[in-house]
PQR file with spaces between the fields and no chain letter, atoms N, CA, C, O and H, PARSE charges and radii, in Angstrom:
ATOM       1  N    MET     1     -20.552   11.306  -43.401 -0.4000 1.5000
ATOM       2  CA   MET     1     -19.975    9.982  -43.338 -0.0000 2.0000
ATOM       3  C    MET     1     -18.449   10.108  -43.343  0.5500 1.7000
ATOM       4  O    MET     1     -17.880   10.881  -44.114 -0.5500 1.4000
ATOM       5  N    MET     2     -17.809    9.346  -42.482 -0.4000 1.5000
ATOM       6  CA   MET     2     -16.350    9.396  -42.399 -0.0000 2.0000
ATOM       7  C    MET     2     -15.728    8.422  -43.388  0.5500 1.7000
ATOM       8  O    MET     2     -16.237    7.328  -43.634 -0.5500 1.4000
ATOM       9  H    MET     2     -18.271    8.718  -41.856  0.4000 1.0000
ATOM      10  N    SER     3     -14.632    8.854  -43.932 -0.4000 1.5000
ATOM      11  CA   SER     3     -13.901    7.949  -44.819 -0.0000 2.0000
ATOM      12  C    SER     3     -12.919    7.137  -43.992  0.5500 1.7000
ATOM      13  O    SER     3     -12.566    7.513  -42.874 -0.5500 1.4000
ATOM      14  H    SER     3     -14.219    9.743  -43.732  0.4000 1.0000
ATOM      15  N    ASP     4     -12.486    6.030  -44.552 -0.4000 1.5000
ATOM      16  CA   ASP     4     -11.502    5.188  -43.871 -0.0000 2.0000
ATOM      17  C    ASP     4     -10.097    5.585  -44.312  0.5500 1.7000
ATOM      18  O    ASP     4      -9.309    4.745  -44.747 -0.5500 1.4000
ATOM      19  H    ASP     4     -12.772    5.724  -45.460  0.4000 1.0000
ATOM      20  N    ASP     5      -9.802    6.852  -44.195 -0.4000 1.5000
ATOM      21  CA   ASP     5      -8.499    7.389  -44.566 -0.0000 2.0000
ATOM      22  C    ASP     5      -7.463    6.880  -43.568  0.5500 1.7000
ATOM      23  O    ASP     5      -7.654    7.039  -42.363 -0.5500 1.4000
ATOM      24  H    ASP     5     -10.442    7.534  -43.842  0.4000 1.0000
ATOM      25  N    PRO     6      -6.352    6.263  -44.041 -0.5600 1.5000
ATOM      26  CA   PRO     6      -5.350    5.726  -43.109  0.2800 2.0000
ATOM      27  C    PRO     6      -4.744    6.795  -42.203  0.5500 1.7000
ATOM      28  O    PRO     6      -4.431    6.516  -41.046 -0.5500 1.4000
ATOM      29  N    GLU     7      -4.575    8.010  -42.713 -0.4000 1.5000
ATOM      30  CA   GLU     7      -4.026    9.079  -41.873 -0.0000 2.0000
ATOM      31  C    GLU     7      -4.987    9.433  -40.756  0.5500 1.7000
ATOM      32  O    GLU     7      -4.573    9.720  -39.632 -0.5500 1.4000
ATOM      33  H    GLU     7      -4.829    8.237  -43.653  0.4000 1.0000
ATOM      34  N    ARG     8      -6.276    9.412  -41.073 -0.4000 1.5000
ATOM      35  CA   ARG     8      -7.284    9.740  -40.064 -0.0000 2.0000
ATOM      36  C    ARG     8      -7.338    8.651  -38.986  0.5500 1.7000
ATOM      37  O    ARG     8      -7.464    8.969  -37.803 -0.5500 1.4000
ATOM      38  H    ARG     8      -6.612    9.179  -41.985  0.4000 1.0000
ATOM      39  N    SER     9      -7.246    7.381  -39.371 -0.4000 1.5000
ATOM      40  CA   SER     9      -7.285    6.304  -38.374 -0.0000 2.0000
ATOM      41  C    SER     9      -6.009    6.312  -37.540  0.5500 1.7000
ATOM      42  O    SER     9      -6.046    5.976  -36.356 -0.5500 1.4000
ATOM      43  H    SER     9      -7.144    7.122  -40.332  0.4000 1.0000
ATOM      44  N    LEU    10      -4.876    6.693  -38.143 -0.4000 1.5000
ATOM      45  CA   LEU    10      -3.640    6.829  -37.372 -0.0000 2.0000
ATOM      46  C    LEU    10      -3.807    7.927  -36.335  0.5500 1.7000
ATOM      47  O    LEU    10      -3.346    7.785  -35.202 -0.5500 1.4000
ATOM      48  H    LEU    10      -4.846    6.966  -39.104  0.4000 1.0000
ATOM      49  N    SER    11      -4.453    9.004  -36.702 -0.4000 1.5000
ATOM      50  CA   SER    11      -4.690   10.096  -35.767 -0.0000 2.0000
ATOM      51  C    SER    11      -5.590    9.632  -34.622  0.5500 1.7000
ATOM      52  O    SER    11      -5.390   10.021  -33.471 -0.5500 1.4000
ATOM      53  H    SER    11      -4.828    9.119  -37.622  0.4000 1.0000
ATOM      54  N    ARG    12      -6.579    8.801  -34.942 -0.4000 1.5000
ATOM      55  CA   ARG    12      -7.444    8.279  -33.876 -0.0000 2.0000
ATOM      56  C    ARG    12      -6.644    7.399  -32.926  0.5500 1.7000
ATOM      57  O    ARG    12      -6.823    7.470  -31.710 -0.5500 1.4000
ATOM      58  H    ARG    12      -6.742    8.485  -35.877  0.4000 1.0000
ATOM      59  N    ARG    13      -5.760    6.569  -33.480 -0.4000 1.5000
ATOM      60  CA   ARG    13      -4.932    5.710  -32.634 -0.0000 2.0000
ATOM      61  C    ARG    13      -3.995    6.554  -31.774  0.5500 1.7000
ATOM      62  O    ARG    13      -3.787    6.268  -30.595 -0.5500 1.4000
ATOM      63  H    ARG    13      -5.615    6.512  -34.468  0.4000 1.0000
ATOM      64  N    ALA    14      -3.438    7.588  -32.379 -0.4000 1.5000
ATOM      65  CA   ALA    14      -2.551    8.472  -31.620 -0.0000 2.0000
ATOM      66  C    ALA    14      -3.333    9.176  -30.515  0.5500 1.7000
ATOM      67  O    ALA    14      -2.838    9.341  -29.400 -0.5500 1.4000
ATOM      68  H    ALA    14      -3.607    7.821  -33.336  0.4000 1.0000
ATOM      69  N    ALA    15      -4.556    9.587  -30.836 -0.4000 1.5000
ATOM      70  CA   ALA    15      -5.395   10.256  -29.830 -0.0000 2.0000
ATOM      71  C    ALA    15      -5.717    9.304  -28.682  0.5500 1.7000
ATOM      72  O    ALA    15      -5.703    9.709  -27.520 -0.5500 1.4000
ATOM      73  H    ALA    15      -4.957    9.453  -31.742  0.4000 1.0000
ATOM      74  N    GLU    16      -6.002    8.057  -28.996 -0.4000 1.5000
ATOM      75  CA   GLU    16      -6.278    7.071  -27.945 -0.0000 2.0000
ATOM      76  C    GLU    16      -5.054    6.872  -27.067  0.5500 1.7000
ATOM      77  O    GLU    16      -5.168    6.771  -25.845 -0.5500 1.4000
ATOM      78  H    GLU    16      -6.014    7.728  -29.940  0.4000 1.0000
ATOM      79  N    GLY    17      -3.874    6.815  -27.696 -0.4000 1.5000
ATOM      80  CA   GLY    17      -2.640    6.670  -26.924 -0.0000 2.0000
ATOM      81  C    GLY    17      -2.401    7.875  -26.029  0.5500 1.7000
ATOM      82  O    GLY    17      -2.004    7.736  -24.872 -0.5500 1.4000
ATOM      83  H    GLY    17      -3.781    6.897  -28.689  0.4000 1.0000
ATOM      84  N    LEU    18      -2.646    9.052  -26.575 -0.4000 1.5000
ATOM      85  CA   LEU    18      -2.475   10.274  -25.780 -0.0000 2.0000
ATOM      86  C    LEU    18      -3.486   10.327  -24.642  0.5500 1.7000
ATOM      87  O    LEU    18      -3.166   10.783  -23.544 -0.5500 1.4000
ATOM      88  H    LEU    18      -2.968    9.165  -27.515  0.4000 1.0000
ATOM      89  N    ARG    19      -4.697    9.864  -24.902 -0.4000 1.5000
ATOM      90  CA   ARG    19      -5.725    9.848  -23.856 -0.0000 2.0000
ATOM      91  C    ARG    19      -5.292    8.932  -22.719  0.5500 1.7000
ATOM      92  O    ARG    19      -5.476    9.263  -21.547 -0.5500 1.4000
ATOM      93  H    ARG    19      -4.957    9.494  -25.794  0.4000 1.0000
ATOM      94  N    GLY    20      -4.720    7.785  -23.059 -0.4000 1.5000
ATOM      95  CA   GLY    20      -4.217    6.870  -22.036 -0.0000 2.0000
ATOM      96  C    GLY    20      -3.089    7.513  -21.240  0.5500 1.7000
ATOM      97  O    GLY    20      -3.026    7.375  -20.019 -0.5500 1.4000
ATOM      98  H    GLY    20      -4.571    7.515  -24.010  0.4000 1.0000
ATOM      99  N    ASP    21      -2.194    8.218  -21.939 -0.4000 1.5000
ATOM     100  CA   ASP    21      -1.111    8.925  -21.245 -0.0000 2.0000
ATOM     101  C    ASP    21      -1.666    9.990  -20.313  0.5500 1.7000
ATOM     102  O    ASP    21      -1.173   10.164  -19.199 -0.5500 1.4000
ATOM     103  H    ASP    21      -2.244    8.330  -22.931  0.4000 1.0000
ATOM     104  N    LEU    22      -2.696   10.708  -20.770 -0.4000 1.5000
ATOM     105  CA   LEU    22      -3.305   11.757  -19.956 -0.0000 2.0000
ATOM     106  C    LEU    22      -3.907   11.177  -18.681  0.5500 1.7000
ATOM     107  O    LEU    22      -3.749   11.753  -17.605 -0.5500 1.4000
ATOM     108  H    LEU    22      -3.096   10.567  -21.676  0.4000 1.0000
ATOM     109  N    TYR    23      -4.594   10.047  -18.792 -0.4000 1.5000
ATOM     110  CA   TYR    23      -5.169    9.419  -17.599 -0.0000 2.0000
ATOM     111  C    TYR    23      -4.073    8.979  -16.636  0.5500 1.7000
ATOM     112  O    TYR    23      -4.233    9.082  -15.420 -0.5500 1.4000
ATOM     113  H    TYR    23      -4.722    9.579  -19.666  0.4000 1.0000
ATOM     114  N    GLY    24      -2.960    8.487  -17.178 -0.4000 1.5000
ATOM     115  CA   GLY    24      -1.832    8.102  -16.329 -0.0000 2.0000
ATOM     116  C    GLY    24      -1.245    9.304  -15.605  0.5500 1.7000
ATOM     117  O    GLY    24      -0.916    9.222  -14.421 -0.5500 1.4000
ATOM     118  H    GLY    24      -2.830    8.403  -18.166  0.4000 1.0000
ATOM     119  N    LEU    25      -1.113   10.416  -16.313 -0.4000 1.5000
ATOM     120  CA   LEU    25      -0.584   11.635  -15.686 -0.0000 2.0000
ATOM     121  C    LEU    25      -1.523   12.156  -14.605  0.5500 1.7000
ATOM     122  O    LEU    25      -1.073   12.590  -13.544 -0.5500 1.4000
ATOM     123  H    LEU    25      -1.379   10.483  -17.275  0.4000 1.0000
ATOM     124  N    GLN    26      -2.828   12.114  -14.872 -0.4000 1.5000
ATOM     125  CA   GLN    26      -3.784   12.560  -13.869 -0.0000 2.0000
ATOM     126  C    GLN    26      -3.697   11.700  -12.621  0.5500 1.7000
ATOM     127  O    GLN    26      -3.809   12.208  -11.506 -0.5500 1.4000
ATOM     128  H    GLN    26      -3.194   11.762  -15.733  0.4000 1.0000
ATOM     129  N    SER    27      -3.499   10.417  -12.799 -0.4000 1.5000
ATOM     130  CA   SER    27      -3.354    9.512  -11.659 -0.0000 2.0000
ATOM     131  C    SER    27      -2.097    9.861  -10.863  0.5500 1.7000
ATOM     132  O    SER    27      -2.120    9.879   -9.633 -0.5500 1.4000
ATOM     133  H    SER    27      -3.408   10.004  -13.706  0.4000 1.0000
ATOM     134  N    ASP    28      -0.993   10.139  -11.577 -0.4000 1.5000
ATOM     135  CA   ASP    28       0.253   10.519  -10.904 -0.0000 2.0000
ATOM     136  C    ASP    28       0.088   11.830  -10.150  0.5500 1.7000
ATOM     137  O    ASP    28       0.602   11.977   -9.042 -0.5500 1.4000
ATOM     138  H    ASP    28      -0.975   10.124  -12.577  0.4000 1.0000
ATOM     139  N    ILE    29      -0.622   12.778  -10.738 -0.4000 1.5000
ATOM     140  CA   ILE    29      -0.848   14.066  -10.084 -0.0000 2.0000
ATOM     141  C    ILE    29      -1.658   13.884   -8.809  0.5500 1.7000
ATOM     142  O    ILE    29      -1.389   14.537   -7.800 -0.5500 1.4000
ATOM     143  H    ILE    29      -1.041   12.658  -11.638  0.4000 1.0000
ATOM     144  N    GLU    30      -2.647   13.000   -8.850 -0.4000 1.5000
ATOM     145  CA   GLU    30      -3.453   12.749   -7.651 -0.0000 2.0000
ATOM     146  C    GLU    30      -2.605   12.154   -6.534  0.5500 1.7000
ATOM     147  O    GLU    30      -2.796   12.490   -5.365 -0.5500 1.4000
ATOM     148  H    GLU    30      -2.865   12.469   -9.670  0.4000 1.0000
ATOM     149  N    VAL    31      -1.674   11.278   -6.882 -0.4000 1.5000
ATOM     150  CA   VAL    31      -0.783   10.677   -5.881 -0.0000 2.0000
ATOM     151  C    VAL    31       0.072   11.771   -5.248  0.5500 1.7000
ATOM     152  O    VAL    31       0.222   11.813   -4.027 -0.5500 1.4000
ATOM     153  H    VAL    31      -1.519   11.006   -7.832  0.4000 1.0000
ATOM     154  N    VAL    32       0.631   12.653   -6.070 -0.4000 1.5000
ATOM     155  CA   VAL    32       1.474   13.730   -5.555 -0.0000 2.0000
ATOM     156  C    VAL    32       0.650   14.679   -4.683  0.5500 1.7000
ATOM     157  O    VAL    32       1.129   15.141   -3.648 -0.5500 1.4000
ATOM     158  H    VAL    32       0.509   12.619   -7.062  0.4000 1.0000
ATOM     159  N    GLN    33      -0.575   14.969   -5.093 -0.4000 1.5000
ATOM     160  CA   GLN    33      -1.435   15.847   -4.290 -0.0000 2.0000
ATOM     161  C    GLN    33      -1.722   15.228   -2.921  0.5500 1.7000
ATOM     162  O    GLN    33      -1.727   15.935   -1.913 -0.5500 1.4000
ATOM     163  H    GLN    33      -0.964   14.593   -5.934  0.4000 1.0000
ATOM     164  N    ARG    34      -1.958   13.927   -2.877 -0.4000 1.5000
ATOM     165  CA   ARG    34      -2.192   13.263   -1.587 -0.0000 2.0000
ATOM     166  C    ARG    34      -0.945   13.316   -0.711  0.5500 1.7000
ATOM     167  O    ARG    34      -1.047   13.515    0.499 -0.5500 1.4000
ATOM     168  H    ARG    34      -1.953   13.353   -3.695  0.4000 1.0000
ATOM     169  N    GLN    35       0.228   13.141   -1.311 -0.4000 1.5000
ATOM     170  CA   GLN    35       1.468   13.201   -0.540 -0.0000 2.0000
ATOM     171  C    GLN    35       1.709   14.599   -0.003  0.5500 1.7000
ATOM     172  O    GLN    35       2.153   14.750    1.135 -0.5500 1.4000
ATOM     173  H    GLN    35       0.311   12.980   -2.294  0.4000 1.0000
ATOM     174  N    ILE    36       1.427   15.617   -0.790 -0.4000 1.5000
ATOM     175  CA   ILE    36       1.593   16.997   -0.334 -0.0000 2.0000
ATOM     176  C    ILE    36       0.619   17.301    0.795  0.5500 1.7000
ATOM     177  O    ILE    36       0.966   18.009    1.740 -0.5500 1.4000
ATOM     178  H    ILE    36       1.065   15.493   -1.714  0.4000 1.0000
ATOM     179  N    ALA    37      -0.593   16.773    0.704 -0.4000 1.5000
ATOM     180  CA   ALA    37      -1.591   17.014    1.749 -0.0000 2.0000
ATOM     181  C    ALA    37      -1.166   16.402    3.076  0.5500 1.7000
ATOM     182  O    ALA    37      -1.611   16.857    4.130 -0.5500 1.4000
ATOM     183  H    ALA    37      -0.875   16.197   -0.064  0.4000 1.0000
ATOM     184  N    GLN    38      -0.313   15.378    3.047 -0.4000 1.5000
ATOM     185  CA   GLN    38       0.127   14.726    4.278 -0.0000 2.0000
ATOM     186  C    GLN    38       1.318   15.415    4.921  0.5500 1.7000
ATOM     187  O    GLN    38       1.690   15.067    6.042 -0.5500 1.4000
ATOM     188  H    GLN    38       0.048   15.008    2.191  0.4000 1.0000
ATOM     189  N    LEU    39       1.927   16.382    4.245 -0.4000 1.5000
ATOM     190  CA   LEU    39       3.072   17.088    4.808 -0.0000 2.0000
ATOM     191  C    LEU    39       2.638   17.919    6.016  0.5500 1.7000
ATOM     192  O    LEU    39       1.493   18.361    6.105 -0.5500 1.4000
ATOM     193  H    LEU    39       1.625   16.665    3.335  0.4000 1.0000
ATOM     194  N    ALA    40       3.560   18.116    6.927 -0.4000 1.5000
ATOM     195  CA   ALA    40       3.259   18.902    8.124 -0.0000 2.0000
ATOM     196  C    ALA    40       3.050   20.371    7.744  0.5500 1.7000
ATOM     197  O    ALA    40       3.740   20.905    6.875 -0.5500 1.4000
ATOM     198  H    ALA    40       4.490   17.757    6.855  0.4000 1.0000
ATOM     199  N    THR    41       2.104   20.998    8.397 -0.4000 1.5000
ATOM     200  CA   THR    41       1.848   22.409    8.156 -0.0000 2.0000
ATOM     201  C    THR    41       2.767   23.250    9.020  0.5500 1.7000
ATOM     202  O    THR    41       3.477   22.723    9.876 -0.5500 1.4000
ATOM     203  H    THR    41       1.543   20.564    9.103  0.4000 1.0000
ATOM     204  N    ARG    42       2.757   24.543    8.799 -0.4000 1.5000
ATOM     205  CA   ARG    42       3.584   25.459    9.584 -0.0000 2.0000
ATOM     206  C    ARG    42       3.208   25.369   11.066  0.5500 1.7000
ATOM     207  O    ARG    42       4.087   25.384   11.928 -0.5500 1.4000
ATOM     208  H    ARG    42       2.181   24.971    8.103  0.4000 1.0000
ATOM     209  N    GLY    43       1.923   25.276   11.365 -0.4000 1.5000
ATOM     210  CA   GLY    43       1.469   25.159   12.756 -0.0000 2.0000
ATOM     211  C    GLY    43       1.935   23.865   13.412  0.5500 1.7000
ATOM     212  O    GLY    43       2.312   23.855   14.584 -0.5500 1.4000
ATOM     213  H    GLY    43       1.209   25.264   10.665  0.4000 1.0000
ATOM     214  N    ASP    44       1.905   22.770   12.646 -0.4000 1.5000
ATOM     215  CA   ASP    44       2.388   21.491   13.183 -0.0000 2.0000
ATOM     216  C    ASP    44       3.866   21.574   13.543  0.5500 1.7000
ATOM     217  O    ASP    44       4.277   21.112   14.608 -0.5500 1.4000
ATOM     218  H    ASP    44       1.598   22.778   11.695  0.4000 1.0000
ATOM     219  N    ILE    45       4.660   22.159   12.660 -0.4000 1.5000
ATOM     220  CA   ILE    45       6.098   22.275   12.906 -0.0000 2.0000
ATOM     221  C    ILE    45       6.361   23.170   14.109  0.5500 1.7000
ATOM     222  O    ILE    45       7.257   22.888   14.905 -0.5500 1.4000
ATOM     223  H    ILE    45       4.326   22.534   11.795  0.4000 1.0000
ATOM     224  N    TRP    46       5.589   24.248   14.251 -0.4000 1.5000
ATOM     225  CA   TRP    46       5.738   25.154   15.394 -0.0000 2.0000
ATOM     226  C    TRP    46       5.454   24.410   16.700  0.5500 1.7000
ATOM     227  O    TRP    46       6.200   24.547   17.669 -0.5500 1.4000
ATOM     228  H    TRP    46       4.861   24.478   13.604  0.4000 1.0000
ATOM     229  N    ARG    47       4.376   23.624   16.725 -0.4000 1.5000
ATOM     230  CA   ARG    47       4.024   22.875   17.939 -0.0000 2.0000
ATOM     231  C    ARG    47       5.097   21.839   18.274  0.5500 1.7000
ATOM     232  O    ARG    47       5.451   21.669   19.441 -0.5500 1.4000
ATOM     233  H    ARG    47       3.770   23.512   15.937  0.4000 1.0000
ATOM     234  N    ILE    48       5.603   21.161   17.279 -0.4000 1.5000
ATOM     235  CA   ILE    48       6.656   20.154   17.510 -0.0000 2.0000
ATOM     236  C    ILE    48       7.893   20.830   18.097  0.5500 1.7000
ATOM     237  O    ILE    48       8.489   20.317   19.044 -0.5500 1.4000
ATOM     238  H    ILE    48       5.315   21.299   16.331  0.4000 1.0000
ATOM     239  N    GLY    49       8.280   21.973   17.543 -0.4000 1.5000
ATOM     240  CA   GLY    49       9.432   22.711   18.064 -0.0000 2.0000
ATOM     241  C    GLY    49       9.226   23.162   19.492  0.5500 1.7000
ATOM     242  O    GLY    49      10.146   23.104   20.307 -0.5500 1.4000
ATOM     243  H    GLY    49       7.795   22.390   16.774  0.4000 1.0000
ATOM     244  N    LEU    50       8.020   23.613   19.798 -0.4000 1.5000
ATOM     245  CA   LEU    50       7.710   24.059   21.154 -0.0000 2.0000
ATOM     246  C    LEU    50       7.791   22.896   22.143  0.5500 1.7000
ATOM     247  O    LEU    50       8.323   23.048   23.243 -0.5500 1.4000
ATOM     248  H    LEU    50       7.272   23.661   19.136  0.4000 1.0000
ATOM     249  N    VAL    51       7.268   21.749   21.754 -0.4000 1.5000
ATOM     250  CA   VAL    51       7.319   20.572   22.629 -0.0000 2.0000
ATOM     251  C    VAL    51       8.765   20.136   22.847  0.5500 1.7000
ATOM     252  O    VAL    51       9.145   19.786   23.965 -0.5500 1.4000
ATOM     253  H    VAL    51       6.835   21.625   20.861  0.4000 1.0000
ATOM     254  N    ILE    52       9.574   20.156   21.788 -0.4000 1.5000
ATOM     255  CA   ILE    52      10.988   19.784   21.922 -0.0000 2.0000
ATOM     256  C    ILE    52      11.711   20.755   22.839  0.5500 1.7000
ATOM     257  O    ILE    52      12.486   20.341   23.702 -0.5500 1.4000
ATOM     258  H    ILE    52       9.266   20.441   20.880  0.4000 1.0000
ATOM     259  N    ALA    53      11.459   22.056   22.654 -0.4000 1.5000
ATOM     260  CA   ALA    53      12.127   23.054   23.494 -0.0000 2.0000
ATOM     261  C    ALA    53      11.707   22.902   24.953  0.5500 1.7000
ATOM     262  O    ALA    53      12.552   22.964   25.847 -0.5500 1.4000
ATOM     263  H    ALA    53      10.830   22.392   21.954  0.4000 1.0000
ATOM     264  N    ALA    54      10.414   22.705   25.205 -0.4000 1.5000
ATOM     265  CA   ALA    54       9.935   22.540   26.580 -0.0000 2.0000
ATOM     266  C    ALA    54      10.522   21.264   27.194  0.5500 1.7000
ATOM     267  O    ALA    54      10.899   21.253   28.366 -0.5500 1.4000
ATOM     268  H    ALA    54       9.728   22.655   24.479  0.4000 1.0000
ATOM     269  N    GLY    55      10.597   20.204   26.410 -0.4000 1.5000
ATOM     270  CA   GLY    55      11.188   18.961   26.907 -0.0000 2.0000
ATOM     271  C    GLY    55      12.660   19.126   27.235  0.5500 1.7000
ATOM     272  O    GLY    55      13.146   18.562   28.215 -0.5500 1.4000
ATOM     273  H    GLY    55      10.290   20.212   25.459  0.4000 1.0000
ATOM     274  N    ALA    56      13.370   19.892   26.425 -0.4000 1.5000
ATOM     275  CA   ALA    56      14.787   20.132   26.684 -0.0000 2.0000
ATOM     276  C    ALA    56      14.973   20.932   27.968  0.5500 1.7000
ATOM     277  O    ALA    56      15.892   20.662   28.740 -0.5500 1.4000
ATOM     278  H    ALA    56      12.975   20.350   25.628  0.4000 1.0000
ATOM     279  N    VAL    57      14.108   21.913   28.199 -0.4000 1.5000
ATOM     280  CA   VAL    57      14.196   22.707   29.432 -0.0000 2.0000
ATOM     281  C    VAL    57      13.935   21.828   30.639  0.5500 1.7000
ATOM     282  O    VAL    57      14.669   21.905   31.624 -0.5500 1.4000
ATOM     283  H    VAL    57      13.361   22.133   27.571  0.4000 1.0000
ATOM     284  N    VAL    58      12.911   20.998   30.586 -0.4000 1.5000
ATOM     285  CA   VAL    58      12.587   20.108   31.706 -0.0000 2.0000
ATOM     286  C    VAL    58      13.734   19.138   31.955  0.5500 1.7000
ATOM     287  O    VAL    58      14.123   18.922   33.103 -0.5500 1.4000
ATOM     288  H    VAL    58      12.315   20.935   29.786  0.4000 1.0000
ATOM     289  N    ALA    59      14.276   18.556   30.900 -0.4000 1.5000
ATOM     290  CA   ALA    59      15.390   17.612   31.062 -0.0000 2.0000
ATOM     291  C    ALA    59      16.611   18.307   31.661  0.5500 1.7000
ATOM     292  O    ALA    59      17.296   17.732   32.507 -0.5500 1.4000
ATOM     293  H    ALA    59      13.960   18.731   29.968  0.4000 1.0000
ATOM     294  N    THR    60      16.886   19.528   31.234 -0.4000 1.5000
ATOM     295  CA   THR    60      18.030   20.279   31.766 -0.0000 2.0000
ATOM     296  C    THR    60      17.852   20.568   33.245  0.5500 1.7000
ATOM     297  O    THR    60      18.789   20.411   34.028 -0.5500 1.4000
ATOM     298  H    THR    60      16.329   19.995   30.547  0.4000 1.0000
ATOM     299  N    VAL    61      16.658   20.988   33.632 -0.4000 1.5000
ATOM     300  CA   VAL    61      16.392   21.277   35.041 -0.0000 2.0000
ATOM     301  C    VAL    61      16.543   20.019   35.886  0.5500 1.7000
ATOM     302  O    VAL    61      17.089   20.072   36.988 -0.5500 1.4000
ATOM     303  H    VAL    61      15.897   21.115   32.997  0.4000 1.0000
ATOM     304  N    ILE    62      16.074   18.913   35.389 -0.4000 1.5000
ATOM     305  CA   ILE    62      16.202   17.652   36.129 -0.0000 2.0000
ATOM     306  C    ILE    62      17.670   17.264   36.277  0.5500 1.7000
ATOM     307  O    ILE    62      18.101   16.881   37.364 -0.5500 1.4000
ATOM     308  H    ILE    62      15.631   18.870   34.493  0.4000 1.0000
ATOM     309  N    VAL    63      18.437   17.358   35.198 -0.4000 1.5000
ATOM     310  CA   VAL    63      19.854   16.999   35.256 -0.0000 2.0000
ATOM     311  C    VAL    63      20.593   17.911   36.217  0.5500 1.7000
ATOM     312  O    VAL    63      21.414   17.440   37.004 -0.5500 1.4000
ATOM     313  H    VAL    63      18.087   17.668   34.315  0.4000 1.0000
ATOM     314  N    ILE    64      20.317   19.212   36.168 -0.4000 1.5000
ATOM     315  CA   ILE    64      20.970   20.155   37.084 -0.0000 2.0000
ATOM     316  C    ILE    64      20.592   19.837   38.526  0.5500 1.7000
ATOM     317  O    ILE    64      21.437   19.891   39.420 -0.5500 1.4000
ATOM     318  H    ILE    64      19.650   19.595   35.528  0.4000 1.0000
ATOM     319  N    GLY    65      19.331   19.506   38.749 -0.4000 1.5000
ATOM     320  CA   GLY    65      18.890   19.143   40.099 -0.0000 2.0000
ATOM     321  C    GLY    65      19.586   17.902   40.616  0.5500 1.7000
ATOM     322  O    GLY    65      19.984   17.856   41.780 -0.5500 1.4000
ATOM     323  H    GLY    65      18.645   19.462   38.023  0.4000 1.0000
ATOM     324  N    VAL    66      19.737   16.900   39.774 -0.4000 1.5000
ATOM     325  CA   VAL    66      20.409   15.668   40.176 -0.0000 2.0000
ATOM     326  C    VAL    66      21.884   15.948   40.472  0.5500 1.7000
ATOM     327  O    VAL    66      22.414   15.477   41.479 -0.5500 1.4000
ATOM     328  H    VAL    66      19.413   16.937   38.829  0.4000 1.0000
ATOM     329  N    VAL    67      22.542   16.704   39.610 -0.4000 1.5000
ATOM     330  CA   VAL    67      23.960   17.020   39.807 -0.0000 2.0000
ATOM     331  C    VAL    67      24.155   17.813   41.109  0.5500 1.7000
ATOM     332  O    VAL    67      25.073   17.520   41.875 -0.5500 1.4000
ATOM     333  H    VAL    67      22.111   17.087   38.792  0.4000 1.0000
ATOM     334  N    LEU    68      23.311   18.801   41.361 -0.4000 1.5000
ATOM     335  CA   LEU    68      23.429   19.602   42.570 -0.0000 2.0000
ATOM     336  C    LEU    68      23.141   18.778   43.820  0.5500 1.7000
ATOM     337  O    LEU    68      23.737   19.016   44.869 -0.5500 1.4000
ATOM     338  H    LEU    68      22.565   19.039   40.738  0.4000 1.0000
ATOM     339  N    SER    69      22.238   17.818   43.718 -0.4000 1.5000
ATOM     340  CA   SER    69      21.948   16.997   44.902 -0.0000 2.0000
ATOM     341  C    SER    69      23.152   16.086   45.238  0.5500 1.7000
ATOM     342  O    SER    69      23.376   15.780   46.409 -0.5500 1.4000
ATOM     343  H    SER    69      21.753   17.624   42.865  0.4000 1.0000
ATOM     344  N    PHE    70      23.906   15.661   44.251 -0.4000 1.5000
ATOM     345  CA   PHE    70      25.089   14.832   44.517 -0.0000 2.0000
ATOM     346  C    PHE    70      26.259   15.677   45.047  0.5500 1.7000
ATOM     347  O    PHE    70      27.134   15.153   45.736 -0.5500 1.4000
ATOM     348  H    PHE    70      23.724   15.910   43.299  0.4000 1.0000
ATOM     349  N    LEU    71      26.279   16.960   44.733 -0.4000 1.5000
ATOM     350  CA   LEU    71      27.389   17.819   45.174 -0.0000 2.0000
ATOM     351  C    LEU    71      27.235   18.300   46.625  0.5500 1.7000
ATOM     352  O    LEU    71      28.186   18.846   47.185 -0.5500 1.4000
ATOM     353  H    LEU    71      25.569   17.386   44.173  0.4000 1.0000
ATOM     354  N    ARG    72      26.111   18.119   47.221 -0.4000 1.5000
ATOM     355  CA   ARG    72      25.893   18.593   48.593 -0.0000 2.0000
ATOM     356  C    ARG    72      26.593   17.748   49.577  0.5500 1.7000
ATOM     357  O    ARG    72      26.516   18.005   50.778 -0.5500 1.4000
ATOM     358  H    ARG    72      25.338   17.675   46.766  0.4000 1.0000
């Protein structure tokens, strides 16, 4: 049988408060994990860079072609 010791009930209240804090922290961690999962991977960044580089080459060739056609 448990006694109604005030120190013991204070500890229970403190434990309940800590439990609430723990649930809040777990919720925050889940939010951060979801945000990290949405970050671009190394492969995604590589593909984006390749597309940008290829687009720059195509744009350069077009501009050079237009400039050369006006110089004739």
